[in-house]
C-alpha positions in Angstrom: -15.5 -15.9 10.1 -18.4 -13.4 9.9 -21.7 -14.2 8.5 -24.7 -12.1 7.6 -28.2 -13.7 7.9 -30.9 -12.1 5.8 -33.8 -12.9 3.5 -32.7 -13.9 0.1 -33.6 -10.8 -1.8 -32.2 -8.5 0.9 -29.0 -10.4 1.2 -28.4 -10.4 -2.6 -29.2 -6.7 -2.8 -26.8 -6.0 0.1 -24.0 -8.0 -1.4 -24.4 -6.1 -4.7 -24.3 -2.8 -2.8 -21.1 -3.9 -1.1 -19.5 -4.7 -4.4 -20.6 -1.5 -6.2 -21.2 1.1 -3.5 -17.8 1.4 -1.8 -15.0 3.6 -2.9 -12.5 0.8 -2.3 -12.3 -1.8 -5.0 -12.7 -5.4 -3.6 -10.3 -8.1 -4.6 -12.7 -11.1 -4.2 -16.1 -11.0 -6.0 -19.1 -12.7 -4.4 -18.8 -16.4 -5.2 -21.9 -18.3 -6.4 -21.4 -20.8 -3.6 -21.8 -18.1 -1.0 -25.5 -17.4 -2.0 -28.0 -20.3 -1.8 -30.4 -19.3 -4.5 -33.9 -20.3 -3.4 -36.5 -22.1 -5.5 -39.6 -20.2 -6.5 -41.6 -22.0 -3.8 -39.1 -21.0 -1.1 -39.1 -17.2 -1.4 -38.9 -16.7 2.3 -35.8 -18.8 2.8 -33.1 -17.1 4.7 -29.5 -17.5 3.6 -26.1 -17.0 5.0 -23.8 -14.7 3.1 -20.2 -14.9 3.9 -19.0 -11.3 4.0 -15.5 -11.8 5.2 -13.9 -11.5 1.8 -16.3 -8.8 0.6 -16.1 -6.5 3.6 -12.5 -7.0 4.7 -10.4 -7.8 1.6 -10.2 -4.5 -0.2 -7.7 -4.4 -3.0 -5.5 -1.4 -2.5 -3.4 -0.2 -5.4 0.0 0.9 -4.1 2.6 2.4 -6.4 6.4 2.6 -5.9 7.8 5.8 -7.5 11.2 7.5 -7.5 14.2 7.9 -9.7 15.7 5.0 -11.6 18.1 3.0 -9.4 16.8 3.9 -6.0 15.8 0.2 -5.4 12.1 0.1 -6.0 12.2 -3.4 -7.5 14.5 -4.7 -4.8 12.3 -3.3 -2.1 9.3 -5.0 -3.7 11.0 -8.3 -4.0 12.2 -8.1 -0.4 8.6 -7.5 0.8 7.1 -10.1 -1.5 9.7 -12.9 -1.2 11.8 -11.9 1.8 15.0 -12.0 -0.1 17.6 -9.7 -1.8 19.2 -10.7 -5.1 22.1 -8.3 -5.7 22.8 -7.2 -9.2 19.9 -9.2 -10.6 17.6 -6.3 -11.8 18.1 -4.0 -14.7 16.1 -0.7 -14.9 12.4 -1.3 -14.9 10.9 -0.8 -18.4 7.3 0.6 -18.2 5.4 -0.8 -15.2 4.8 -4.2 -13.5 2.9 -5.3 -10.4 2.6 -8.1 -7.9 -0.2 -8.9 -5.4 0.5 -9.4 -1.7 -2.1 -10.1 1.1 -1.3 -8.4 4.4 -3.2 -9.3 7.6 -4.0 -6.2 9.6 -5.8 -6.7 13.0 -7.1 -10.1 11.8 -8.3 -8.4 8.6 -6.9 -9.4 5.2 -5.9 -6.5 3.0 -4.8 -7.2 -0.6 -2.1 -4.9 -1.8 -1.6 -4.7 -5.5 1.9 -3.2 -5.7 3.0 -1.5 -8.9 6.7 -1.1 -9.7 7.2 1.9 -12.0 10.1 3.0 -14.2 11.9 6.0 -12.9 13.3 7.2 -16.3 11.9 10.4 -17.7 10.7 8.7 -20.9 8.3 6.5 -18.9 6.8 9.3 -16.8 3.6 9.6 -18.9 3.0 5.9 -18.3 3.4 6.4 -14.5 1.1 9.4 -14.5 -1.8 7.2 -15.9 -1.6 5.0 -12.8 -1.5 7.8 -10.2 -5.2 8.5 -10.6 -6.3 5.0 -9.3 -3.6 4.7 -6.6 -4.7 4.4 -3.0 -1.1 4.7 -1.8 2.3 5.9 -3.1 5.6 5.0 -1.7 8.1 7.6 -2.8 11.7 6.4 -2.7 15.1 8.0 -2.8 18.6 6.5 -2.5 20.4 7.8 0.6 23.7 7.5 -1.3 22.4 9.7 -4.2 21.9 13.4 -3.7 20.2 13.8 -7.1 17.5 11.2 -6.2 16.7 13.1 -3.0 16.7 16.5 -4.8 14.2 15.1 -7.3 11.7 14.2 -4.6 10.1 17.6 -4.8 9.5 17.1 -8.5 7.9 13.7 -7.8 5.7 15.2 -5.2 4.6 17.9 -7.6 3.6 15.2 -10.1 1.8 13.2 -7.4 -0.2 16.2 -6.3 -1.1 17.0 -9.9 -2.2 13.5 -11.0 -3.1 11.5 -7.9 -6.3 11.7 -5.8 -6.2 14.3 -3.1 -6.6 11.7 -0.3 -3.9 9.3 -1.6 -1.6 7.9 1.1 2.0 9.1 0.5 5.0 7.8 2.3 8.6 8.9 1.9 11.3 6.2 2.1 15.1 6.7 2.2 16.3 3.4 0.7 19.7 1.6 0.8 20.1 2.5 4.5 22.5 -0.3 4.8 25.1 1.6 2.7 26.1 3.9 5.6 29.7 4.4 4.2 28.3 6.0 1.0 25.6 8.0 2.7 25.0 11.4 1.0 21.7 12.3 2.6 21.5 12.6 6.4 18.5 11.1 8.1 17.4 14.4 9.4 17.2 15.8 5.9 14.7 13.1 5.0 12.7 13.8 8.2 12.7 17.5 7.5 11.4 17.1 4.0 8.7 14.7 5.2 7.5 17.2 7.8 7.4 19.9 5.1 4.9 17.8 3.1 3.2 16.2 6.1 4.0 12.7 5.0 5.4 9.7 7.1 9.0 8.9 6.6 11.4 6.1 7.4 14.7 4.7 6.1 14.6 1.3 4.6 17.0 -1.4 3.3 16.0 -3.7 0.5 19.1 -5.7 1.2 18.6 -6.3 5.0 14.9 -5.9 5.0 14.9 -3.2 7.7 11.6 -1.4 7.8 10.5 -2.9 4.5 7.6 -4.8 6.0 6.8 -1.9 8.4 6.4 0.5 5.4 3.9 -1.7 3.6 2.1 -2.7 6.8 1.6 0.9 7.8 0.1 1.7 4.5 -2.2 -1.4 4.7 -3.3 -0.4 8.2 -4.1 3.2 7.0 -6.1 1.9 4.0 -7.9 -0.7 6.1 -9.0 1.9 8.6 -10.2 4.2 5.9 -12.3 1.4 4.4 -13.9 -0.2 7.4 -13.5 2.4 10.2 -16.4 2.2 12.8 -18.0 5.4 13.9 -16.7 5.2 17.5 -13.2 4.0 16.4 -10.4 6.6 16.8 -8.7 7.7 13.6 -5.6 5.7 12.8 -2.5 7.8 13.1 0.0 6.5 10.7 2.9 8.7 11.9 2.4 7.6 15.5 2.1 3.9 14.5 5.4 4.1 12.6 7.3 5.8 15.4 5.9 3.3 17.9 6.9 0.3 15.8 10.4 1.7 15.3 10.8 2.2 19.0 9.8 -1.4 19.6 12.4 -2.7 17.2 15.1 -0.4 18.8 18.4 -0.1 17.0 17.3 -2.4 14.2 15.0 0.3 12.8 17.7 2.9 12.0 21.3 3.2 10.9 
């Protein structure tokens, strides 16, 4: 646990700056118990401000996008609850979200993950959430040629409505359904290279690469938020490839 020792007025001012001056929204506001308010006769009292939650628990809005039926909800449930419930989800109507805390290098990162509807009639709703997104996971179904062909249209929307520095990751979902594969792995890799975004195939059913996808996003966002001057820039592409090599055959189909 990290503490900051400072005179009362300075510590309070610093805490307020932390809460208002950073581009990353913080999930945990400064609690009253974390500041010992001095009495008027004790103006020089020094206090301890716990900054762990303030500095290192940024809330990162992450949005799942892609055509209806590509498995966005199932992917989210697999990541959040570690299970797959076949046939239990109808098409998402509108948008919903869940919160998940991911520990990255002993740092807690809060992902607020938004599950969006893929149907055309809900696109205007989805667009409204792009602007505040820190990361976008763009999914297609490896058994559906149309969902893959529509990726370019999704990327066009993302570049139009999202922030220029948003983290984008391309995911080929349902990788467990090899017998029905319509999109070769190298097609996904080639498209990802064209748009300079990281790529992996995932399976909401088996859980393959699901945690890796979200962890990679969390690491990227954490490094952006709290990177030290002498710390090398986090390379999300290299991290993903290294992790897939570690897991060997279990990372691909």
